[in-house]
Phi, psi and omega in degrees: 000136179274147179301327181294322179290322176296319179295319178299318178296319178295316178295323178298313178300317178298314181297320181290335180291347183248000183287146179237003175207160184296325180301315179293320178301314182292328177294317177294320178299315180300314179299316180298316181294324176297313180298328181268005178057042178274122183274320185234126181206134179229128178247115181247131178250138175275136175274117187307314183301316183286325178295317182292323184268321186246347183080009180222187173115102178223155181224125177280113184253346179211136178215134177229124180230131177057033178083005180236140178285135177267129180282125179247160174301157183307317183272007183081190177218149176297126192263324192063068187305338178298330178294329177286322180282325183233072184294148178287328175244128178282144178297156180301319180261155180272137177211151178271136180257124177259145180234129173240125177278127182269104180238140172227111188064232179266358186272129179268109189261331181162203182224147168243122178245129184205164177234124181219162172288159183303322183295332183269345184305311180297329180291318178292322177299320179287335183278331186296326175297327175298318179296313181299315181293323177294319178297319178298316180297319178296323178295317179296317178299318179296320178296319178296318178297319178297317178298315179299318178298317179297317179296319178298319178295320178296317179296316178300316181296317180292323179296319180293325179280000000 
């Protein structure tokens, strides 16, 4: 491992520890993947409500194909992750697909599917827990904001009565 790659991984973890929204997280992820020369990367997030009620529910929030970022709608798109694992058409070139399960504590957050050269594999493996922990923190922040909004509405309603 080269010191520059180790430094990039360290900086990536540091940067993710300060993100407060998904847009910034994806910008840091994009920069890191460019630096690591990752051509194909897919970030799928599980929607908690659907996983809890139906056992399914995923949203593709980041996609990189052939070294270029694919622009997705703001809310991502329902991916059908099985299509990524078992494509109906095989790509022209052969590539190995790596899968990292994104877990933070006991929470199952999603999947990272990617294709990398052997030298970069340990770096991506080390980076995915940073992504998972940042995603968990963003989820907690969103839940707190929702709770705060609900409390404000309750206070307003009581004040009016």
